[in-house]
C-alpha positions as CSV (number, residue, x, y, z in Angstrom):
1,X,134.1,43.2,136.3
2,X,132.9,40.2,134.3
3,X,134.9,39.2,131.3
4,X,133.3,38.0,128.0
5,X,135.6,35.8,125.8
6,X,135.0,36.4,122.1
7,X,136.5,34.8,119.0
8,X,137.1,37.8,116.7
9,X,137.1,35.5,113.6
10,X,133.5,34.4,114.1
11,X,130.3,36.4,113.6
12,X,127.5,34.7,115.5
13,X,128.8,32.6,118.4
14,X,128.4,31.2,121.9
15,X,130.5,33.2,124.3
16,X,132.0,32.1,127.6
17,X,132.0,34.4,130.6
18,X,134.7,34.5,133.4
19,X,132.1,33.2,135.9
20,X,131.7,30.1,133.7
21,X,128.3,31.2,132.5
22,X,127.5,31.3,128.7
23,X,125.8,33.7,126.4
24,X,125.3,34.3,122.7
25,X,126.8,37.0,120.4
26,X,124.9,37.9,117.3
27,X,126.2,40.4,114.7
28,X,123.9,42.5,112.5
29,X,125.1,45.0,109.9
30,X,123.4,48.4,110.2
31,X,122.4,50.7,107.4
32,X,125.2,53.2,108.2
33,X,127.8,50.5,107.7
34,X,128.6,49.9,111.3
35,X,127.9,46.5,112.9
36,X,125.7,45.9,115.9
37,X,126.9,43.3,118.4
38,X,124.2,41.9,120.6
39,X,125.2,39.9,123.7
40,X,122.3,37.8,125.1
41,X,122.4,35.9,128.3
42,X,119.8,33.4,129.5
43,X,118.5,33.6,133.0
44,X,118.7,36.8,135.1
45,X,122.2,36.7,136.4
46,X,123.6,39.1,133.7
47,X,121.8,41.8,131.7
48,X,121.9,41.5,127.9
49,X,123.2,44.5,125.9
50,X,124.3,45.6,122.5
51,X,127.3,47.6,121.2
52,X,127.4,49.5,117.9
53,X,130.7,50.0,116.1
54,X,133.9,48.1,116.2
55,X,134.4,45.4,118.8
56,X,137.9,45.7,120.2
57,X,140.0,43.6,122.5
58,X,139.7,45.0,126.0
59,X,136.6,47.0,125.3
60,X,134.6,47.8,128.5
61,X,130.9,48.3,128.7
62,X,128.8,49.3,131.7
63,X,125.2,48.1,131.6
64,X,122.5,49.5,133.8
65,X,119.4,47.5,134.4
66,X,116.6,47.2,136.9
67,X,118.8,44.7,138.8
68,X,121.7,47.2,139.1
69,X,124.9,47.9,137.2
70,X,127.0,45.3,135.6
71,X,130.5,46.0,134.1
72,X,131.8,43.8,131.2
73,X,135.1,43.6,129.5
74,X,135.5,42.0,126.1
75,X,138.6,39.9,125.5
76,X,139.5,38.2,122.3
77,X,140.5,34.5,122.3
């Protein structure tokens, strides 16, 4: 499982991954009041994904892509 380190006090930010790779988190409010958190990674090592609703410490996401399955865990810093 790959860990994504997120600062819960920031909206849009560069994030660090446990394998020393980096990505970008952007937050967009949705019309229903929930936020959409989009995690984007450059290159092809990690598939990008989005999460709707509250982002919580320890949240786990499983992303299925053409390259296989990647498991992520979100940890607050």
